[in-house]
C-alpha positions as CSV (number, residue, x, y, z in Angstrom):
1,M,46.9,2.4,25.8
2,A,45.3,1.6,29.1
3,I,41.8,0.2,29.4
4,P,40.2,1.8,32.4
5,S,38.2,-0.2,34.9
6,V,36.0,0.5,37.9
7,D,35.4,-0.7,41.5
8,V,32.4,-2.7,42.6
9,A,31.3,-3.7,46.1
10,V,29.8,-7.2,46.3
11,V,27.5,-7.7,49.2
12,Y,26.3,-11.3,49.9
13,L,23.2,-11.4,52.1
14,E,21.4,-14.3,53.7
15,Y,17.9,-13.9,55.2
16,E,16.2,-16.4,57.5
17,T,13.0,-16.3,55.6
18,D,11.8,-16.1,52.0
19,I,11.8,-12.4,51.3
20,I,11.5,-12.5,47.5
21,G,8.3,-14.6,47.4
22,R,7.1,-15.0,43.8
23,K,9.8,-12.9,42.3
24,T,11.8,-15.8,41.0
25,G,14.5,-15.7,38.4
26,F,18.2,-14.8,38.0
27,G,17.8,-11.3,39.5
28,Y,17.9,-7.9,37.9
29,L,20.0,-4.9,36.9
30,V,19.0,-1.4,37.9
31,P,18.7,1.0,34.9
32,S,21.2,3.9,35.2
33,H,18.4,6.4,35.1
34,E,16.9,5.1,38.4
35,D,17.9,6.6,41.7
36,S,19.8,3.6,43.2
37,K,23.2,2.9,44.6
38,V,22.8,-0.7,43.6
39,L,23.8,-1.9,40.2
40,G,21.9,-5.1,40.5
41,I,20.9,-8.0,42.6
42,V,21.3,-11.7,41.9
43,F,18.7,-14.1,43.5
44,D,21.2,-16.8,44.6
45,S,18.4,-18.7,46.2
46,C,16.7,-19.2,42.8
47,C,19.9,-19.8,40.9
48,F,21.3,-22.4,43.4
49,P,18.3,-23.8,45.3
50,A,20.3,-26.9,46.4
51,M,22.2,-24.6,48.7
52,N,19.2,-23.2,50.4
53,G,18.0,-24.0,53.9
54,T,14.3,-24.1,54.5
55,G,12.7,-20.8,53.5
56,Q,15.9,-18.9,53.4
57,T,16.8,-16.2,50.9
58,R,20.3,-15.6,49.6
59,L,21.1,-12.5,47.5
60,T,24.2,-10.9,45.9
61,C,24.1,-7.1,45.6
62,M,26.5,-5.2,43.4
63,L,27.2,-1.6,44.2
64,G,29.1,1.3,42.7
65,G,30.7,0.5,39.3
66,R,31.1,3.6,37.1
67,W,29.6,5.7,39.9
68,F,31.5,4.2,42.9
69,K,33.5,7.4,43.7
70,D,30.5,9.6,43.2
71,I,28.4,7.6,45.6
72,F,30.8,6.3,48.2
73,G,34.0,8.3,47.7
74,D,37.5,6.9,47.6
75,P,37.4,3.1,47.7
76,K,40.3,3.1,50.1
77,N,38.2,4.9,52.7
78,V,34.7,3.5,52.3
79,S,33.6,1.4,55.3
80,M,32.3,-2.1,54.8
81,D,29.4,-1.1,57.2
82,T,28.4,1.7,54.8
83,L,28.3,-0.8,51.8
84,L,26.3,-3.3,53.9
85,N,23.8,-0.7,55.0
86,V,23.2,0.5,51.4
87,A,22.7,-3.1,50.2
88,T,20.3,-4.0,53.1
89,E,18.3,-0.7,52.6
90,E,17.9,-1.4,48.9
91,V,16.8,-5.0,49.5
92,G,14.3,-3.7,52.1
93,K,12.9,-1.2,49.6
94,R,12.8,-3.6,46.6
95,F,11.3,-6.5,48.6
96,N,9.2,-4.6,51.1
97,T,10.9,-6.1,54.1
98,T,12.4,-4.9,57.4
99,D,14.1,-8.3,57.9
100,K,17.8,-8.1,58.6
101,P,20.3,-10.6,57.2
102,I,21.4,-13.4,59.4
103,R,24.7,-13.7,57.6
104,Y,26.5,-11.4,55.2
105,K,29.9,-10.8,53.6
106,V,31.1,-7.5,52.0
107,I,33.9,-7.6,49.4
108,L,35.3,-4.6,47.6
109,Q,36.5,-5.7,44.1
110,K,38.9,-3.0,43.0
111,K,39.3,-2.2,39.3
112,C,37.3,-5.3,38.4
113,I,35.0,-4.2,35.5
114,P,36.7,-2.9,32.3
115,Q,35.1,0.2,30.7
116,Y,34.7,0.0,27.0
117,L,35.0,3.6,26.0
118,V,34.2,5.1,22.6
119,G,37.0,3.9,20.3
120,H,37.7,0.7,22.3
121,H,37.9,-1.3,19.1
122,I,40.4,1.1,17.6
123,K,42.6,0.7,20.7
124,L,42.4,-3.1,20.3
125,E,43.3,-2.9,16.6
126,K,46.4,-0.9,17.4
127,I,47.5,-3.4,20.1
128,N,46.9,-6.3,17.7
129,E,48.9,-4.5,15.0
130,E,51.8,-4.1,17.4
131,I,51.6,-7.8,18.4
132,K,51.7,-8.8,14.7
133,E,54.5,-6.3,13.8
134,N,56.7,-7.6,16.6
135,N,55.9,-11.3,15.7
136,L,54.8,-11.9,19.3
137,N,53.1,-15.2,20.2
138,L,50.6,-13.4,22.3
139,S,46.8,-13.4,22.6
140,L,44.6,-10.8,24.4
141,I,42.2,-12.8,26.5
142,G,40.0,-11.6,29.3
143,A,37.2,-9.2,30.2
144,S,39.2,-6.1,29.2
145,Y,39.2,-6.9,25.5
146,K,36.3,-8.5,23.6
147,G,33.4,-9.0,26.0
148,A,33.2,-8.7,29.8
149,G,31.1,-11.7,30.5
150,V,32.4,-15.2,31.3
151,P,30.9,-16.7,28.2
152,D,32.8,-14.1,26.0
153,C,36.0,-14.8,27.9
154,I,35.7,-18.6,27.4
155,Y,34.8,-18.1,23.7
156,N,37.7,-15.8,23.0
157,A,40.1,-18.1,24.9
158,R,38.9,-21.0,22.7
159,L,39.4,-18.9,19.5
160,S,43.0,-18.0,20.7
161,V,43.8,-21.7,21.3
162,E,42.5,-22.7,18.0
163,K,44.5,-19.9,16.3
164,Y,47.6,-21.0,18.1
165,L,47.1,-24.7,17.2
166,K,46.7,-23.8,13.5
167,S,50.0,-21.9,13.7
168,L,51.8,-25.0,14.7
169,H,51.1,-26.7,11.3
């Protein structure tokens, strides 16, 4: 009953100048129908302004996901330079700049995003039935089960702790 997951490249970029201008906010996700190798870009400069230098721009680009192998091939063989180039080209297009980053870091996160396929809830029900039938003191917590976001993981961890504490009485 495996839950599949996909690879994502995370490319951190820092530019010497303010390349995003008036486009402030958290960032954006690219709709899957658009022709882009980038899943989304977070405007770190806007989210964490206390970490900025004067006029600098810091961005986090996420690439690949469900389409990683289609776009980049086998994650074991993709070069970090390729991922960096894709991220900087996308930033150049989206922000109309030819500036190059003054600092960058490329990290390939393997199997980091769970994929909730059709019938995911049925799979979870079966797993939970098995846990109950075998009287296991076990909770399923994490992005693979009931919500991939950090708030979901925290909420579900809290529910699991509360359930456990009630079982002690």
